[in-house]
C-alpha positions as a printed NumPy array, in Angstrom:
array([[ 49.505,  27.082, -17.946],
       [ 54.046,  27.784, -19.137],
       [ 56.717,  30.27 , -17.974],
       [ 59.29 ,  31.292, -20.503],
       [ 62.783,  30.013, -19.485],
       [ 61.511,  28.894, -16.126],
       [ 63.483,  30.434, -13.219],
       [ 65.664,  28.188, -11.209],
       [ 64.431,  27.486,  -7.718],
       [ 66.345,  29.296,  -5.115],
       [ 69.372,  27.439,  -4.055],
       [ 69.897,  26.445,  -0.448],
       [ 71.608,  29.063,   1.658],
       [ 75.489,  28.724,   1.964],
       [ 77.825,  29.893,   4.693],
       [ 78.946,  32.736,   2.572],
       [ 77.695,  34.978,  -0.309],
       [ 80.161,  35.245,  -3.285],
       [ 81.542,  38.779,  -3.768],
       [ 83.183,  39.894,  -6.986],
       [ 86.503,  41.613,  -6.755],
       [ 86.884,  45.206,  -7.429],
       [ 85.899,  48.44 ,  -5.694],
       [ 82.657,  48.82 ,  -7.659],
       [ 81.359,  45.304,  -7.111],
       [ 77.939,  45.615,  -5.411],
       [ 77.09 ,  43.855,  -2.152],
       [ 73.795,  42.203,  -2.039],
       [ 71.116,  44.959,  -1.777],
       [ 73.534,  47.85 ,  -2.507],
       [ 73.035,  50.188,  -5.493],
       [ 75.226,  49.252,  -8.34 ],
       [ 76.405,  51.376, -11.187],
       [ 73.991,  52.552, -13.768],
       [ 73.401,  49.797, -16.386],
       [ 71.888,  49.767, -19.831],
       [ 69.412,  46.863, -20.581],
       [ 70.38 ,  44.925, -23.624],
       [ 67.486,  42.534, -24.046],
       [ 64.731,  40.683, -22.394],
       [ 65.388,  37.084, -21.082],
       [ 62.833,  34.512, -21.849],
       [ 61.225,  34.971, -18.375],
       [ 60.757,  38.735, -19.021],
       [ 63.634,  40.14 , -16.933],
       [ 65.972,  42.746, -18.427],
       [ 69.534,  41.527, -19.228],
       [ 72.615,  43.677, -18.782],
       [ 76.273,  43.377, -18.013],
       [ 77.901,  45.048, -14.992],
       [ 81.323,  46.911, -15.343],
       [ 83.153,  43.626, -14.888],
       [ 81.254,  41.885, -17.725],
       [ 79.105,  39.772, -15.375],
       [ 75.553,  39.185, -16.485],
       [ 72.764,  40.828, -14.47 ],
       [ 69.065,  39.898, -14.58 ],
       [ 66.959,  42.912, -13.699],
       [ 63.299,  42.687, -12.725],
       [ 60.899,  45.017, -14.437],
       [ 63.586,  46.444, -16.867],
       [ 63.137,  46.851, -20.666],
       [ 65.588,  46.803, -23.495],
       [ 67.315,  50.136, -24.144],
       [ 66.638,  51.58 , -20.661],
       [ 69.278,  53.176, -18.463],
       [ 68.63 ,  52.104, -14.939],
       [ 70.075,  52.246, -11.458],
       [ 69.856,  48.923,  -9.822],
       [ 70.014,  47.144,  -6.495],
       [ 71.49 ,  43.546,  -6.555],
       [ 69.404,  41.338,  -4.285],
       [ 71.015,  37.986,  -5.027],
       [ 74.539,  37.093,  -6.168],
       [ 75.494,  33.886,  -7.91 ],
       [ 78.653,  32.652,  -9.48 ],
       [ 77.814,  33.314, -13.05 ],
       [ 75.18 ,  36.079, -12.809],
       [ 73.45 ,  38.517, -10.399],
       [ 69.771,  39.231,  -9.847],
       [ 68.699,  42.765,  -9.256],
       [ 65.876,  45.179,  -9.3  ],
       [ 65.322,  48.77 , -10.44 ],
       [ 66.004,  51.591,  -8.104],
       [ 65.413,  54.31 , -10.505],
       [ 64.687,  54.329, -14.375],
       [ 66.804,  57.038, -15.822],
       [ 65.82 ,  56.64 , -19.427],
       [ 62.547,  54.686, -19.887],
       [ 61.674,  52.648, -22.973],
       [ 58.862,  53.866, -25.187],
       [ 57.26 ,  50.468, -24.499],
       [ 57.09 ,  51.101, -20.72 ],
       [ 53.548,  51.714, -19.463],
       [ 52.08 ,  52.302, -16.103],
       [ 50.969,  49.059, -14.604],
       [ 47.126,  48.975, -14.182],
       [ 47.335,  47.039, -10.894],
       [ 48.041,  48.728,  -7.621],
       [ 49.652,  45.495,  -6.324],
       [ 52.067,  45.032,  -9.178],
       [ 55.608,  44.64 ,  -8.127],
       [ 54.53 ,  43.116,  -4.701],
       [ 52.151,  40.415,  -5.871],
       [ 53.78 ,  37.42 ,  -7.729],
       [ 50.87 ,  36.902, -10.074],
       [ 51.886,  39.13 , -12.972],
       [ 55.489,  40.088, -14.104],
       [ 54.935,  42.003, -17.332],
       [ 52.503,  44.796, -16.632],
       [ 54.977,  47.395, -17.156],
       [ 55.445,  46.366, -20.766],
       [ 52.836,  47.351, -23.398],
       [ 50.531,  44.378, -24.139],
       [ 51.314,  44.165, -27.849],
       [ 54.951,  44.186, -27.054],
       [ 54.512,  41.391, -24.506],
       [ 53.147,  39.207, -27.29 ],
       [ 56.015,  40.194, -29.681],
       [ 58.454,  39.138, -26.953],
       [ 56.775,  35.76 , -26.559],
       [ 56.829,  35.165, -30.261],
       [ 60.446,  36.036, -30.417],
       [ 61.065,  33.665, -27.518],
       [ 59.379,  30.864, -29.32 ],
       [ 61.454,  31.41 , -32.457],
       [ 64.705,  31.577, -30.508],
       [ 64.085,  28.31 , -28.692],
       [ 63.301,  26.587, -32.043],
       [ 66.422,  28.209, -33.584],
       [ 68.574,  26.599, -30.766],
       [ 67.158,  23.227, -32.021],
       [ 68.147,  24.127, -35.609],
       [ 64.46 ,  24.451, -36.441],
       [ 62.684,  27.191, -38.314],
       [ 59.084,  28.142, -37.974],
       [ 56.51 ,  29.284, -40.612],
       [ 54.723,  32.613, -40.167],
       [ 53.683,  32.518, -36.48 ],
       [ 49.923,  33.323, -35.893],
       [ 48.999,  35.043, -32.745],
       [ 45.905,  34.132, -30.689],
       [ 45.013,  36.678, -27.993],
       [ 42.097,  38.198, -26.191],
       [ 41.447,  40.83 , -23.546],
       [ 44.404,  41.789, -21.299],
       [ 42.286,  42.011, -18.022],
       [ 39.38 ,  40.137, -16.555],
       [ 40.38 ,  36.934, -18.361],
       [ 41.321,  34.446, -15.626],
       [ 38.543,  31.902, -14.802],
       [ 40.413,  30.227, -11.967],
       [ 42.819,  31.129,  -9.218],
       [ 44.24 ,  29.993,  -5.894],
       [ 44.297,  32.567,  -3.021],
       [ 46.556,  31.921,  -0.048],
       [ 45.27 ,  32.292,   3.444],
       [ 47.452,  33.266,   6.45 ],
       [ 46.928,  34.55 ,   9.952],
       [ 49.336,  36.993,  11.494],
       [ 50.54 ,  36.903,  15.18 ],
       [ 47.389,  38.636,  16.294],
       [ 45.179,  36.009,  14.543],
       [ 44.034,  38.394,  11.835],
       [ 43.477,  36.476,   8.61 ],
       [ 44.968,  37.745,   5.314],
       [ 43.972,  36.676,   1.799],
       [ 45.963,  37.126,  -1.378],
       [ 48.675,  35.867,  -3.693],
       [ 52.311,  35.042,  -2.772],
       [ 55.072,  37.562,  -3.496],
       [ 57.503,  36.477,  -6.193],
       [ 60.005,  33.864,  -4.953],
       [ 58.658,  34.113,  -1.428],
       [ 56.183,  32.685,   1.025],
       [ 55.146,  36.105,   2.015],
       [ 51.392,  36.743,   1.365],
       [ 50.394,  39.975,  -0.357],
       [ 47.015,  40.934,   1.02 ],
       [ 44.71 ,  41.952,  -1.982],
       [ 41.188,  43.552,  -2.151],
       [ 40.873,  43.045,  -5.937],
       [ 42.642,  41.269,  -8.917],
       [ 42.293,  42.911, -12.354],
       [ 43.114,  39.676, -14.262],
       [ 40.337,  37.659, -12.655],
       [ 36.97 ,  37.379, -14.243],
       [ 34.819,  39.889, -12.451],
       [ 32.521,  37.262, -11.006],
       [ 35.582,  36.016,  -9.09 ],
       [ 37.357,  39.353,  -8.316],
       [ 34.006,  40.451,  -6.674],
       [ 34.282,  37.674,  -4.123],
       [ 37.718,  38.685,  -2.696],
       [ 36.519,  41.253,  -0.238],
       [ 33.55 ,  39.154,   0.99 ],
       [ 35.843,  36.041,   1.491],
       [ 38.207,  38.093,   3.735],
       [ 35.26 ,  39.29 ,   5.669],
       [ 34.011,  35.794,   6.134],
       [ 37.513,  34.727,   7.16 ],
       [ 37.429,  37.219,  10.073],
       [ 34.121,  35.567,  11.418],
       [ 35.523,  32.028,  11.472],
       [ 36.224,  30.152,  14.725],
       [ 39.519,  28.788,  13.444],
       [ 40.846,  30.72 ,  10.328],
       [ 44.201,  29.04 ,  10.758],
       [ 42.659,  25.766,   9.664],
       [ 42.1  ,  27.172,   6.15 ],
       [ 44.882,  26.294,   3.879],
       [ 43.886,  28.191,   0.748],
       [ 40.827,  29.053,  -1.264],
       [ 40.298,  28.282,  -4.925],
       [ 37.917,  30.173,  -7.263],
       [ 36.425,  28.958, -10.566],
       [ 34.108,  30.703, -12.855],
       [ 31.693,  28.23 , -14.438],
       [ 28.714,  28.373, -16.678],
       [ 26.497,  28.399, -13.584],
       [ 28.449,  31.179, -11.902],
       [ 31.216,  31.343,  -9.272],
       [ 32.401,  28.211,  -7.407],
       [ 34.492,  28.548,  -4.172],
       [ 36.606,  25.69 ,  -3.009],
       [ 37.765,  25.962,   0.674],
       [ 40.789,  23.805,   1.555],
       [ 40.135,  22.993,   5.148],
       [ 42.989,  21.529,   6.978],
       [ 40.867,  20.135,   9.888],
       [ 37.198,  19.851,  10.432],
       [ 35.622,  22.792,  12.281],
       [ 31.844,  22.199,  12.406],
       [ 30.934,  25.768,  13.298],
       [ 32.998,  27.067,  10.526],
       [ 31.367,  24.627,   8.087],
       [ 28.063,  26.34 ,   8.956],
       [ 29.457,  29.798,   8.443],
       [ 30.794,  28.847,   4.983],
       [ 27.453,  27.341,   4.066],
       [ 25.731,  30.562,   5.079],
       [ 28.188,  32.655,   3.109],
       [ 27.476,  30.522,  -0.05 ],
       [ 23.665,  30.595,   0.407],
       [ 23.66 ,  34.399,   0.774],
       [ 25.445,  34.728,  -2.463],
       [ 23.872,  31.772,  -4.365],
       [ 27.211,  30.474,  -5.225],
       [ 28.618,  26.838,  -5.28 ],
       [ 30.888,  26.215,  -2.385],
       [ 32.878,  22.894,  -1.943],
       [ 34.604,  22.094,   1.363],
       [ 37.63 ,  19.794,   1.146],
       [ 38.597,  18.604,   4.62 ],
       [ 41.846,  16.948,   5.652],
       [ 45.555,  17.216,   5.036],
       [ 46.662,  14.203,   3.069],
       [ 43.518,  12.651,   1.687],
       [ 40.791,  15.28 ,   1.934],
       [ 37.183,  14.47 ,   1.839],
       [ 34.903,  16.628,  -0.312],
       [ 31.659,  18.124,   0.753],
       [ 29.291,  20.251,  -1.329],
       [ 28.131,  22.789,   1.301],
       [ 25.978,  24.598,  -1.208],
       [ 25.274,  23.512,  -4.695],
       [ 22.325,  25.406,  -6.221],
       [ 22.928,  23.893,  -9.705],
       [ 23.864,  20.365,  -8.668],
       [ 27.193,  18.67 ,  -7.793],
       [ 28.599,  18.851, -11.347],
       [ 30.209,  22.028, -12.685],
       [ 30.245,  23.049, -16.241],
       [ 32.404,  25.283, -18.476],
       [ 31.514,  26.466, -21.989],
       [ 33.47 ,  26.153, -25.178],
       [ 32.211,  28.462, -28.069],
       [ 32.988,  27.009, -31.449],
       [ 32.114,  28.41 , -34.928],
       [ 28.856,  26.377, -35.196],
       [ 27.941,  25.489, -31.681],
       [ 28.653,  26.043, -28.017],
       [ 29.751,  22.909, -26.018],
       [ 29.123,  22.421, -22.2  ],
       [ 31.887,  20.396, -20.602],
       [ 31.323,  18.925, -17.192],
       [ 34.168,  19.293, -14.706],
       [ 34.979,  19.088, -11.005],
       [ 37.224,  20.974,  -8.671],
       [ 40.929,  20.158,  -9.488],
       [ 40.335,  19.178, -13.089],
       [ 42.699,  20.69 , -15.583],
       [ 41.022,  23.572, -17.557],
       [ 42.623,  26.205, -19.69 ],
       [ 42.763,  29.231, -17.614],
       [ 41.475,  31.78 , -20.303],
       [ 38.039,  30.827, -21.805],
       [ 38.105,  33.296, -24.642],
       [ 41.583,  32.306, -25.858],
       [ 40.906,  28.629, -25.287],
       [ 37.916,  28.937, -27.755],
       [ 40.189,  30.565, -30.258],
       [ 42.82 ,  27.824, -29.787],
       [ 40.247,  25.036, -30.364],
       [ 38.725,  26.883, -33.38 ],
       [ 42.089,  27.346, -34.987],
       [ 43.021,  23.74 , -34.4  ],
       [ 39.82 ,  22.745, -36.268],
       [ 40.703,  25.079, -39.29 ],
       [ 44.318,  23.828, -39.235],
       [ 43.345,  20.13 , -39.281],
       [ 40.512,  20.535, -41.744],
       [ 38.807,  17.301, -41.055],
       [ 36.984,  15.435, -43.945],
       [ 34.928,  13.082, -41.862],
       [ 36.926,   9.966, -42.305],
       [ 39.901,  10.421, -40.046],
       [ 40.71 ,   8.357, -36.838],
       [ 42.172,  10.578, -34.127],
       [ 43.907,  10.062, -30.775],
       [ 43.67 ,  12.885, -28.331],
       [ 46.382,  12.412, -25.754],
       [ 46.156,  14.253, -22.36 ],
       [ 42.493,  14.824, -23.282],
       [ 41.287,  16.241, -19.911],
       [ 37.574,  16.526, -19.861],
       [ 37.302,  16.741, -23.634],
       [ 38.433,  20.156, -24.715],
       [ 39.665,  18.916, -28.265],
       [ 37.972,  15.502, -28.154],
       [ 34.433,  16.833, -28.117],
       [ 35.191,  19.707, -30.44 ],
       [ 36.75 ,  17.282, -33.144],
       [ 34.164,  14.422, -32.678],
       [ 31.469,  15.719, -35.036],
       [ 33.937,  16.161, -37.81 ],
       [ 35.989,  12.817, -37.822],
       [ 35.072,   9.13 , -38.13 ],
       [ 36.35 ,   8.148, -34.684],
       [ 38.266,   9.724, -31.838],
       [ 39.76 ,   8.351, -28.637],
       [ 40.644,  10.528, -25.666],
       [ 43.359,   9.199, -23.371],
       [ 43.885,  10.726, -19.917],
       [ 45.904,   9.666, -16.838],
       [ 43.372,  10.473, -14.247],
       [ 40.491,   7.942, -14.061],
       [ 38.047,  10.471, -12.735],
       [ 38.673,  12.721, -15.64 ],
       [ 38.259,   9.808, -18.077],
       [ 34.888,   9.133, -16.584],
       [ 33.925,  12.791, -17.008],
       [ 35.146,  12.739, -20.59 ],
       [ 32.901,   9.72 , -21.323],
       [ 30.04 ,  11.54 , -19.59 ],
       [ 30.612,  14.708, -21.608],
       [ 30.535,  12.701, -24.788],
       [ 27.222,  10.939, -23.716],
       [ 25.6  ,  14.284, -22.945],
       [ 26.742,  15.66 , -26.236],
       [ 25.066,  12.775, -28.119],
       [ 28.38 ,  11.717, -29.668],
       [ 28.557,   7.819, -30.052],
       [ 31.98 ,   7.461, -31.791],
       [ 34.025,   8.79 , -28.85 ],
       [ 36.04 ,   6.558, -26.584],
       [ 37.655,   7.465, -23.348],
       [ 40.611,   5.4  , -21.892],
       [ 42.99 ,   5.754, -18.949],
       [ 46.652,   5.248, -19.496],
       [ 49.918,   6.555, -17.992],
       [ 51.261,   8.377, -21.175],
       [ 54.552,   9.1  , -19.434],
       [ 55.448,   5.378, -19.634],
       [ 53.13 ,   3.945, -22.48 ],
       [ 53.116,   4.717, -26.124],
       [ 49.498,   4.086, -27.362],
       [ 49.033,   2.055, -30.523],
       [ 48.84 ,   4.378, -33.535],
       [ 48.647,   1.662, -36.243],
       [ 45.29 ,   2.701, -37.479],
       [ 45.436,   6.37 , -36.543],
       [ 45.533,   9.192, -38.838],
       [ 46.012,  12.118, -36.545],
       [ 47.371,  12.579, -33.001],
       [ 46.54 ,  15.622, -30.818],
       [ 48.92 ,  16.271, -27.884],
       [ 48.267,  18.721, -25.006],
       [ 50.746,  17.526, -22.326],
       [ 51.754,  19.092, -19.   ],
       [ 54.584,  21.339, -18.622],
       [ 57.436,  18.612, -18.983],
       [ 56.143,  17.851, -22.443],
       [ 55.887,  14.638, -24.312],
       [ 59.426,  13.561, -25.359],
       [ 58.926,   9.755, -25.164],
       [ 55.717,  10.125, -27.141],
       [ 57.294,  12.134, -29.803],
       [ 60.174,   9.707, -30.249],
       [ 57.445,   7.009, -30.581],
       [ 55.599,   9.01 , -33.185],
       [ 58.835,   9.556, -35.064],
       [ 59.273,   5.817, -35.317],
       [ 55.508,   5.084, -35.903],
       [ 54.335,   7.988, -38.063],
       [ 50.877,   9.356, -38.368],
       [ 49.575,  11.859, -41.001],
       [ 49.192,  14.762, -38.701],
       [ 50.288,  15.875, -35.19 ],
       [ 48.775,  18.809, -33.488],
       [ 50.863,  19.778, -30.533],
       [ 49.556,  22.294, -27.843],
       [ 52.257,  23.253, -25.362],
       [ 52.527,  25.154, -22.1  ],
       [ 56.369,  25.133, -22.194],
       [ 58.124,  26.429, -25.443],
       [ 61.507,  24.819, -24.566],
       [ 59.792,  21.339, -24.162],
       [ 57.918,  21.951, -27.401],
       [ 61.098,  22.726, -29.319],
       [ 62.866,  19.756, -27.924],
       [ 60.044,  17.373, -28.784],
       [ 59.439,  18.878, -32.215],
       [ 63.117,  18.138, -33.083],
       [ 62.411,  14.51 , -32.541],
       [ 59.326,  14.72 , -34.914],
       [ 61.305,  16.605, -37.585],
       [ 64.145,  14.034, -37.478],
       [ 61.423,  11.394, -38.003],
       [ 60.254,  12.983, -41.248],
       [ 57.62 ,  15.409, -40.122],
       [ 57.3  ,  19.053, -41.391],
       [ 56.079,  21.939, -39.416],
       [ 53.191,  23.424, -41.289],
       [ 51.67 ,  25.988, -38.89 ],
       [ 52.571,  27.651, -35.774],
       [ 50.847,  29.984, -33.198],
       [ 51.696,  31.859, -30.172],
       [ 48.741,  31.634, -27.66 ],
       [ 48.563,  34.46 , -25.135],
       [ 46.696,  32.521, -22.43 ],
       [ 48.169,  34.497, -19.574],
       [ 48.464,  38.224, -20.544],
       [ 50.756,  40.3  , -18.329],
       [ 52.792,  37.22 , -17.399],
       [ 55.752,  35.464, -18.975],
       [ 53.708,  32.283, -19.43 ],
       [ 53.627,  31.187, -23.056],
       [ 51.296,  28.715, -24.646],
       [ 51.894,  27.694, -28.279],
       [ 50.488,  25.315, -30.782],
       [ 52.023,  23.587, -33.837],
       [ 50.626,  21.512, -36.662],
       [ 53.125,  18.877, -38.194],
       [ 52.468,  16.678, -41.133],
       [ 54.014,  13.568, -42.504],
       [ 53.245,  11.774, -45.767],
       [ 52.726,   8.099, -45.735],
       [ 54.993,   5.774, -47.619],
       [ 52.786,   6.37 , -50.807],
       [ 52.409,  10.074, -50.257],
       [ 48.67 ,   9.832, -49.422],
       [ 46.76 ,  10.051, -46.255],
       [ 45.976,   6.799, -44.402],
       [ 42.311,   7.716, -44.31 ],
       [ 42.167,   8.003, -48.133],
       [ 44.06 ,   4.69 , -48.454],
       [ 41.493,   2.957, -46.326],
       [ 38.712,   4.502, -48.346],
       [ 40.239,   3.322, -51.556],
       [ 40.441,  -0.249, -50.168],
       [ 36.787,  -0.191, -49.253],
       [ 37.486,  -0.307, -45.485],
       [ 35.436,   2.737, -44.662],
       [ 35.826,   4.768, -41.529]])
C-alpha cells in the first residue's frame, strides 16, 4: 500500500528552533500572514510561499485558496503549517464525511473532491516520470467506491492513567491515539466490530497487555487478530467468548519478539480465504494473518483484470511472477499461459501459493522461495515478467531485465517515485512504455498505486514464445 512523495521522518529535537529574521516571521504555532496556496505537493499538502519567499507546506489546504495559517514546525528550507481559517475556499473543497478527519491519521485528502484526488494522483505520476525524462501514454484510471473499501486495518490499543483502554488510529506524525467508534473507509463487517472490541477491552483483566488489534475481512467473514504482549489466561477465555458470540475467527498472537499463534475460535477452519473476481471466474486464495494482500478487494480485481487484458496471453507464454505473494497474479494468469513460476521471499507464503495452485487444479504453476533483493532470477527462457515489489521498488531487478530482456514486463508499484526510477533503467535497456494506469487503491489518502506495461522486441523482432513454436519446441 504507497504515499506520494513520502514525508520525511521527524528529525531529532535540537537545542534551538530556527527563526527567520524579520518582524513578520512566525514563531512555531503562531498565526502567520495570509497565504495563497499555489499547488499540491505529492503528499497532498498545499504549497505556498511566505512573505520572505520561504516554502510552506500547509495541511488540508488546496490550490487557489487564501488561508490563514499557523506554523507548527520550522525547518531550514521550509516550514510546515496548518490552516487556522480558510478565507477563500476552493471549488474542489468538500466537507469531510468522517467526524474524526483532521485528528485521525488514517486519511489525509477527505477535504478534496474524490475525482480531483484521482486527478492529483495522475498528475503526480506524470510529474515523477517527467523528472526521469520519461513520457507516459494515456493514463487509465482504476477506481472503486470511496468509502467502505478497506478490508484490513490495524487498530492501536492504549490505556490511560486511570487504566481505561482506548482503541483507534494514531494521529498523524504522533504516537497519540485517536479513540474512534467507527471508520467509514473500513468494510462494514470490520467497522461494526470497533465498538464491541472496545467494550471487550474494558472487561479484560490486563488490557495493557494488548499491543494492537488487526482486522481482516475474508470470504468467511471477519477475522480479528489480537497481538497479546504477555499471556493472560483469563483474558484468553474472554476473547474466546467474544469471538464465539459473534461467530467470527479470532487469532491470539502471544509474546513480544517471537509470538506464538493460537486460533481461539475458528468456525471455518484455520485457513482464511479472500476472493478475486475475474471476468470468467472467481478465485479463492488461501491466506494467513500477516500475509500481504491488496487492501481494496474491488480495485484489486480491476487491477488483475486489466493486467490480463493488457498482456493478452495466447496460451504459449512462459511467465515469472516476482513478489508473487499468495498468488494474486500467478493464479489469475495460470489458465492462460503455458507455464508460470511465482517467486516470493517468505517460505510460508510460497507454501500457501503452492497450496492455492493445487486447490485451483492448476498443474503448470511452480512456487519458489528467493531473496529478490539480492538475486536476479534466470530469465533465459522467460517471455514475460510480472513485478509487484514492496515500497522500495525493484531497481536491481530492472537493471538485470535491461541487460537480459524479456518480451513484456508488467510492473505494479506502490511507490510512484520508485516506479519512475526503475522504469528509467528499463527504457535505457530498450523497453517501451505501452500502457499506464493510476490505481486508486486507497481513496481519501495520498497513497498511490500504479501499473505499467513495458514491451521489448527480441533481436529478430518477434516474441520468444513464437520463435520457440516455429522451432518445434512447443510450450
